[in-house]
Every structure is written in C-alpha cells, then in structure tokens.
RODO-2510 file (C-alpha; in nm, 4 decimals, decimal comma):
residues 287
     n   res          X          Y          Z
     1     x     1,2651     0,0586     1,9735
     2     x     1,5051     0,2195     1,7236
     3     x     1,5281     0,5782     1,5985
     4     x     1,7046     0,6163     1,2641
     5     x     1,9325     0,9185     1,2279
     6     x     2,1508     1,0652     0,9545
     7     x     2,4327     1,0738     1,2091
     8     x     2,6482     0,7602     1,2323
     9     x     2,7265     0,8379     1,5961
    10     x     2,3585     0,8786     1,6840
    11     x     2,2743     0,5516     1,5056
    12     x     2,5464     0,3708     1,6984
    13     x     2,4033     0,5031     2,0250
    14     x     2,0534     0,3954     1,9262
    15     x     2,1713     0,0481     1,8248
    16     x     2,3461     0,0109     2,1590
    17     x     2,0243     0,1087     2,3377
    18     x     1,8276    -0,1365     2,1266
    19     x     2,0749    -0,4144     2,2015
    20     x     2,0355    -0,3486     2,5737
    21     x     1,6552    -0,3425     2,5463
    22     x     1,6426    -0,6711     2,3570
    23     x     1,8762    -0,8394     2,6038
    24     x     1,6539    -0,7302     2,8920
    25     x     1,3483    -0,8796     2,7201
    26     x     1,5193    -1,2213     2,7034
    27     x     1,3603    -1,3086     2,3690
    28     x     1,4041    -1,6697     2,2620
    29     x     1,2572    -1,6679     1,9085
    30     x     1,2447    -1,3881     1,6529
    31     x     1,0377    -1,3936     1,3328
    32     x     1,2386    -1,1999     1,0762
    33     x     0,9882    -1,0095     0,8603
    34     x     1,2331    -0,7750     0,6915
    35     x     1,1277    -0,6535     0,3453
    36     x     1,2271    -0,8572     0,0427
    37     x     1,4613    -0,5824    -0,0804
    38     x     1,7097    -0,6781     0,1943
    39     x     2,0298    -0,8314     0,0639
    40     x     2,1792    -1,1551     0,1909
    41     x     2,4649    -0,9528     0,3394
    42     x     2,2237    -0,7248     0,5276
    43     x     2,0301    -1,0251     0,6542
    44     x     2,3482    -1,1820     0,7907
    45     x     2,4430    -0,8578     0,9665
    46     x     2,0964    -0,8484     1,1249
    47     x     2,1353    -1,2109     1,2310
    48     x     2,4634    -1,1381     1,4096
    49     x     2,3067    -0,8388     1,5847
    50     x     2,0067    -1,0358     1,7117
    51     x     2,2255    -1,3219     1,8283
    52     x     2,4389    -1,0695     2,0145
    53     x     2,1144    -0,9596     2,1809
    54     x     2,0745    -1,3118     2,3159
    55     x     1,8062    -1,4302     2,0738
    56     x     1,8522    -1,8035     2,0304
    57     x     1,6325    -1,8750     1,7292
    58     x     1,5683    -1,6595     1,4211
    59     x     1,3030    -1,7680     1,1710
    60     x     1,2786    -1,6229     0,8204
    61     x     1,6330    -1,5086     0,7462
    62     x     1,7260    -1,4677     0,3817
    63     x     1,9031    -1,7588     0,2171
    64     x     2,0908    -1,7926    -0,1101
    65     x     1,8363    -1,7590    -0,3882
    66     x     1,6102    -1,5234    -0,1922
    67     x     1,7786    -1,2078    -0,3174
    68     x     1,5990    -1,0193    -0,5946
    69     x     1,7965    -0,9160    -0,9032
    70     x     1,7082    -0,5491    -0,9430
    71     x     1,9081    -0,5155    -1,2660
    72     x     1,7026    -0,7533    -1,4811
    73     x     1,5186    -0,5836    -1,7695
    74     x     1,2400    -0,5944    -1,8492
    75     x     1,1627    -0,6227    -1,4802
    76     x     1,0109    -0,9604    -1,3901
    77     x     0,6724    -0,9795    -1,2194
    78     x     0,7255    -1,0809    -0,8582
    79     x     0,4981    -1,2397    -0,6034
    80     x     0,3319    -0,9924    -0,3714
    81     x     0,5512    -0,8620    -0,0897
    82     x     0,3502    -1,0373     0,1818
    83     x     0,3933    -1,3710     0,0052
    84     x     0,7655    -1,3116    -0,0509
    85     x     0,8128    -1,2613     0,3230
    86     x     0,5909    -1,5545     0,4177
    87     x     0,7796    -1,7839     0,1813
    88     x     1,0925    -1,7344     0,3945
    89     x     0,9029    -1,8477     0,7034
    90     x     0,7885    -2,1632     0,5256
    91     x     1,1520    -2,2715     0,4812
    92     x     1,1731    -2,2918     0,8592
    93     x     0,8694    -2,5168     0,8805
    94     x     0,6000    -2,2531     0,9387
    95     x     0,2685    -2,3313     0,7681
    96     x     0,1695    -2,0458     0,5392
    97     x    -0,1305    -1,9844     0,3105
    98     x    -0,1113    -2,0221    -0,0655
    99     x     0,0021    -1,7118    -0,2528
   100     x    -0,2680    -1,4457    -0,2416
   101     x    -0,4771    -1,6386     0,0101
   102     x    -0,3606    -1,4787     0,3343
   103     x    -0,6115    -1,2938     0,5514
   104     x    -0,6027    -0,9129     0,5553
   105     x    -0,8947    -0,8863     0,7970
   106     x    -0,8071    -0,6271     1,0630
   107     x    -1,1077    -0,7247     1,2763
   108     x    -1,2474    -0,3731     1,2972
   109     x    -1,4214    -0,3290     1,6316
   110     x    -1,7899    -0,2535     1,6815
   111     x    -1,6926     0,0812     1,8340
   112     x    -1,4896     0,1774     1,5246
   113     x    -1,7790     0,0771     1,3006
   114     x    -2,0194     0,2771     1,5167
   115     x    -1,8011     0,5881     1,4849
   116     x    -1,8191     0,5626     1,1073
   117     x    -2,1896     0,4829     1,1121
   118     x    -2,2678     0,7950     1,3152
   119     x    -2,0583     1,0078     1,0791
   120     x    -2,2328     0,8523     0,7804
   121     x    -2,5778     0,9454     0,9069
   122     x    -2,5086     1,3118     0,8407
   123     x    -2,2539     1,2863     0,5587
   124     x    -2,3552     0,9982     0,3321
   125     x    -2,6640     0,9596     0,1173
   126     x    -2,8191     0,6185     0,2016
   127     x    -2,9470     0,5919    -0,1559
   128     x    -2,6162     0,6731    -0,3257
   129     x    -2,3719     0,4272    -0,4808
   130     x    -2,0247     0,5101    -0,3545
   131     x    -1,6818     0,3897    -0,4545
   132     x    -1,3616     0,4706    -0,2681
   133     x    -1,1305     0,7176    -0,4390
   134     x    -0,7778     0,7873    -0,3120
   135     x    -0,6149     1,0419    -0,5450
   136     x    -0,3201     1,1292    -0,3201
   137     x     0,0262     0,9753    -0,2999
   138     x     0,3220     0,9959    -0,0630
   139     x     0,5609     1,0505    -0,3563
   140     x     0,4960     1,2508    -0,6708
   141     x     0,6285     0,9657    -0,8853
   142     x     0,3178     0,7690    -0,7796
   143     x     0,0719     1,0525    -0,8425
   144     x    -0,1530     1,0048    -1,1455
   145     x    -0,2617     1,3491    -1,2617
   146     x    -0,5564     1,4849    -1,0607
   147     x    -0,7158     1,5956    -1,3898
   148     x    -0,7373     1,2270    -1,4834
   149     x    -0,9199     1,1443    -1,1611
   150     x    -1,1569     1,4374    -1,2082
   151     x    -1,2413     1,3279    -1,5623
   152     x    -1,2810     0,9660    -1,4568
   153     x    -1,4987     1,0537    -1,1566
   154     x    -1,7170     1,2742    -1,3738
   155     x    -1,7685     0,9942    -1,6244
   156     x    -1,8449     0,7332    -1,3556
   157     x    -2,1063     0,9674    -1,2137
   158     x    -2,2625     1,0713    -1,5452
   159     x    -2,2759     0,7229    -1,6971
   160     x    -2,3207     0,4962    -1,3933
   161     x    -2,4427     0,7240    -1,1127
   162     x    -2,1388     0,6356    -0,8990
   163     x    -2,0147     0,8864    -0,6432
   164     x    -1,6607     0,9097    -0,5046
   165     x    -1,6129     0,8754    -0,1297
   166     x    -1,2667     1,0290    -0,1160
   167     x    -1,0162     0,8983     0,1363
   168     x    -0,6628     1,0003     0,2220
   169     x    -0,4520     1,1739     0,4832
   170     x    -0,5131     1,5322     0,5976
   171     x    -0,2649     1,6603     0,3384
   172     x    -0,4873     1,5138     0,0623
   173     x    -0,7882     1,7245     0,1638
   174     x    -0,7176     2,0086    -0,0800
   175     x    -0,6589     1,7607    -0,3621
   176     x    -0,9922     1,5957    -0,2874
   177     x    -1,1655     1,9340    -0,2888
   178     x    -1,0689     1,9747    -0,6549
   179     x    -1,2849     1,6699    -0,7269
   180     x    -1,5678     1,7901    -0,5022
   181     x    -1,5690     2,1227    -0,6877
   182     x    -1,6512     1,9360    -1,0085
   183     x    -1,8843     1,6818    -0,8442
   184     x    -2,0588     1,8525    -0,5502
   185     x    -2,2214     1,5261    -0,4410
   186     x    -1,8794     1,3693    -0,3776
   187     x    -1,7748     1,3222    -0,0138
   188     x    -1,4343     1,4321     0,1158
   189     x    -1,3308     1,2197     0,4160
   190     x    -0,9569     1,2899     0,3970
   191     x    -0,7919     1,3182     0,7363
   192     x    -1,1101     1,2608     0,9364
   193     x    -1,0455     0,9131     1,0740
   194     x    -0,7842     0,6839     1,2238
   195     x    -0,6359     0,4119     1,0049
   196     x    -0,8714     0,1480     1,1396
   197     x    -1,1753     0,3751     1,1166
   198     x    -1,0774     0,4539     0,7567
   199     x    -1,0937     0,0821     0,6793
   200     x    -1,4486     0,0889     0,8165
   201     x    -1,5280     0,3894     0,5959
   202     x    -1,3957     0,2053     0,2923
   203     x    -1,6395    -0,0774     0,3523
   204     x    -1,9071     0,1691     0,2372
   205     x    -1,7696     0,1603    -0,1183
   206     x    -1,8277    -0,0794    -0,4076
   207     x    -1,4599    -0,0803    -0,5091
   208     x    -1,1361     0,1141    -0,4688
   209     x    -0,9856     0,3478    -0,7270
   210     x    -0,6547     0,5202    -0,6671
   211     x    -0,2779     0,5291    -0,6656
   212     x    -0,0354     0,2734    -0,5305
   213     x    -0,0201     0,3464    -0,1595
   214     x    -0,1442     0,2741     0,1889
   215     x    -0,5039     0,3548     0,0995
   216     x    -0,5049     0,0764    -0,1569
   217     x    -0,3846    -0,1806     0,0962
   218     x    -0,6416    -0,0565     0,3489
   219     x    -0,9118    -0,1070     0,0864
   220     x    -0,8033    -0,4706     0,0567
   221     x    -0,8393    -0,4976     0,4355
   222     x    -1,1936    -0,3637     0,3926
   223     x    -1,2675    -0,6453     0,1471
   224     x    -1,2738    -0,4303    -0,1658
   225     x    -1,1463    -0,5087    -0,5116
   226     x    -0,9114    -0,2433    -0,6448
   227     x    -0,8450    -0,0506    -0,9623
   228     x    -0,4912     0,0656    -0,8906
   229     x    -0,2604     0,3045    -1,0752
   230     x     0,1073     0,2119    -1,0532
   231     x     0,4209     0,3893    -1,1621
   232     x     0,7062     0,1755    -1,2938
   233     x     0,9466     0,2708    -1,0128
   234     x     0,9410    -0,0786    -0,8602
   235     x     0,8909    -0,4394    -0,9652
   236     x     0,5525    -0,5270    -1,1129
   237     x     0,3543    -0,7509    -0,8807
   238     x     0,5461    -0,6811    -0,5628
   239     x     0,3206    -0,4117    -0,4185
   240     x     0,0021    -0,4893    -0,6105
   241     x    -0,3170    -0,5108    -0,4033
   242     x    -0,3154    -0,8421    -0,2194
   243     x    -0,5235    -1,1286    -0,3483
   244     x    -0,7037    -1,1872    -0,6748
   245     x    -0,9655    -1,0023    -0,8770
   246     x    -0,7964    -0,6613    -0,8811
   247     x    -0,7143    -0,4475    -1,1846
   248     x    -0,3691    -0,2881    -1,1992
   249     x    -0,2617    -0,0307    -1,4556
   250     x     0,1144    -0,0035    -1,5019
   251     x     0,3115     0,0796    -1,8160
   252     x     0,6532    -0,0607    -1,9016
   253     x     0,9102     0,2048    -1,9886
   254     x     1,2890     0,1979    -2,0463
   255     x     1,3495     0,3795    -1,7173
   256     x     1,1470     0,1382    -1,5023
   257     x     1,3020     0,0403    -1,1729
   258     x     1,4189     0,3934    -1,0993
   259     x     1,3042     0,3872    -0,7333
   260     x     1,2678     0,7643    -0,7503
   261     x     1,0343     0,9697    -0,5333
   262     x     1,0222     1,2539    -0,7846
   263     x     1,0547     1,1993    -1,1588
   264     x     1,2083     1,5217    -1,2874
   265     x     1,3808     1,4106    -1,6060
   266     x     1,1106     1,1866    -1,7554
   267     x     0,8145     1,3781    -1,6052
   268     x     0,6272     1,0678    -1,4888
   269     x     0,6121     0,9191    -1,8380
   270     x     0,5088     0,5782    -1,7025
   271     x     0,1974     0,7310    -1,5458
   272     x     0,1206     0,9494    -1,8459
   273     x     0,1042     0,6334    -2,0581
   274     x    -0,1983     0,5123    -1,8585
   275     x    -0,5190     0,6024    -2,0423
   276     x    -0,8324     0,7236    -1,8624
   277     x    -1,0597     0,5020    -2,0714
   278     x    -0,8628     0,1880    -1,9835
   279     x    -0,9024     0,2659    -1,6145
   280     x    -1,2711     0,3432    -1,6649
   281     x    -1,3277     0,0039    -1,8270
   282     x    -1,1699    -0,1653    -1,5258
   283     x    -1,3943     0,0283    -1,2877
   284     x    -1,7200    -0,0712    -1,4573
   285     x    -1,6175    -0,4378    -1,4348
   286     x    -1,6332    -0,4031    -1,0565
   287     x    -1,9766    -0,2387    -1,0380
***
C-alpha cells in the first residue's frame, strides 16, 4: 500500500494515497502488529492516522509500559519479537499461545515439496547426512567470518560425516562456493528457490547453522533446531530463533546495542569473541 521515500513531499503524497485506499476498503477492525521498537508516541500517531481512515477498532496498540528501554546496560534479555507483539493483542482480549509456543508452520504445499524433491534427485546424495548452513547476512555486522564457517564445516564433515546443504539468497552464492571449494561434497542451493520452497529444502537438514537472519527463521518454519550466531547490535532474546531447544552464540561487549549495519570502529568484536569450538559443541548436540 505504502512506498517509503527519502522525500518528505513524496511521503506525504503516499500517505494521502494510503488514507484514500483504506477509506475505500471500509475496514472496521485493524490488528496492529507493528514491531516492538515502536515508541508510544509513534503508536499514537499511527492510531490517529488509522482512525482518520475510518477504522473503528484498533487492537494491539502500544500502552504505557510496552516501550523498551534501549539505554539499559547490560542489555536485558527480551522475549522473542513474535511474543512481544502477541502480548499486546492479549491485552485486548485475544487468546494467544504461551511464549515460544506459537506455530511457525507455513503449510508448505505438495507442489512446493515436489519441486524440491525433483531437484534433490539429481543434487542430493540419499545416503548423506545434511545440515543447513546459511553463511550469508544482510548486514556485515551480522556476518561471522566465512573462514570460521569453513573450518567448522570441515570439522563437522571429518569428525561426524555431516555435509552442509548451503542456503541463502542469490548474492550468497559466491560465499557458499568458498565452502564448496574446501568440501566438494557440499551442496550450494543459494538463490535457487522461492522462500517457501527454501523452507522445504531446509526440511532435508538435521539442524540449522548460520547467522542471525531470515534463513534462521525459515529453518524454524521447517521444524529445525538452530545453532545461531548473533552480533550484539540488538537486544539478546528479541530475534532469537523462535521456540525452545536452540543454541545461540552471542557475546556481551561494551558497545552492544549499536544497531549498526557495518561495524567499522570495533571491527565486529562481538562476533570475533565467538569461538569455533563452542559453536561446534552446540552443533553435535543436535545430531
């Protein structure tokens, strides 16, 4: 509905268009699923906008006490983002699951599964033990060094005969090839499938190993337990893989909560503090 622009004039035009669109839809009830980082002030502005659009009932608006204090140090461990949002709905009488108990099942279709199955016939070894590896990241501050993943993948293969089935977007293909060059039996599936088909691919793995990102959350949708590498740019807990039984590696550093995309000054010190052997020990617990 709404295109964000760096131009204030363009944004005003888009908001006016959105207001007109919403009015035409004659929406009675809106479920407000804005991210937890929204402030109470922003939530109230949104509320006024939606009411101006003719929406009579808004469920899930922020209330006093819902705002997160981003200045607290050390940073407190928060509930997972999905549960933070759902908790706002519960205040308006909506029944919600217990924390960590919500369903992430995307109900992958038989056709999507068949697409992956046909690909697997010529690309996967039916006798191999695969795990899902996602070494890419949308921001460099979330990118654990590829040399760490290569060393870890080599050790998992040499000691436990586990092969990486590498997933990611098309831009991750070259990164994945660095791993395949060291482990020729590894499979590079980066950029080959849609999001939903990728979830079906991930179901072929024993567990997920990779950075904080969309691939990790897709692995949860595939029913996998995760070994996840997190920078300290955001609150611990908030974006961890949903549910229980996962292993998260995150170090606490004085500069945590930076919300940077690129860590120039500290050179990703929070990620450098994460040891390969610690991650390896988490992986073998999920075999």
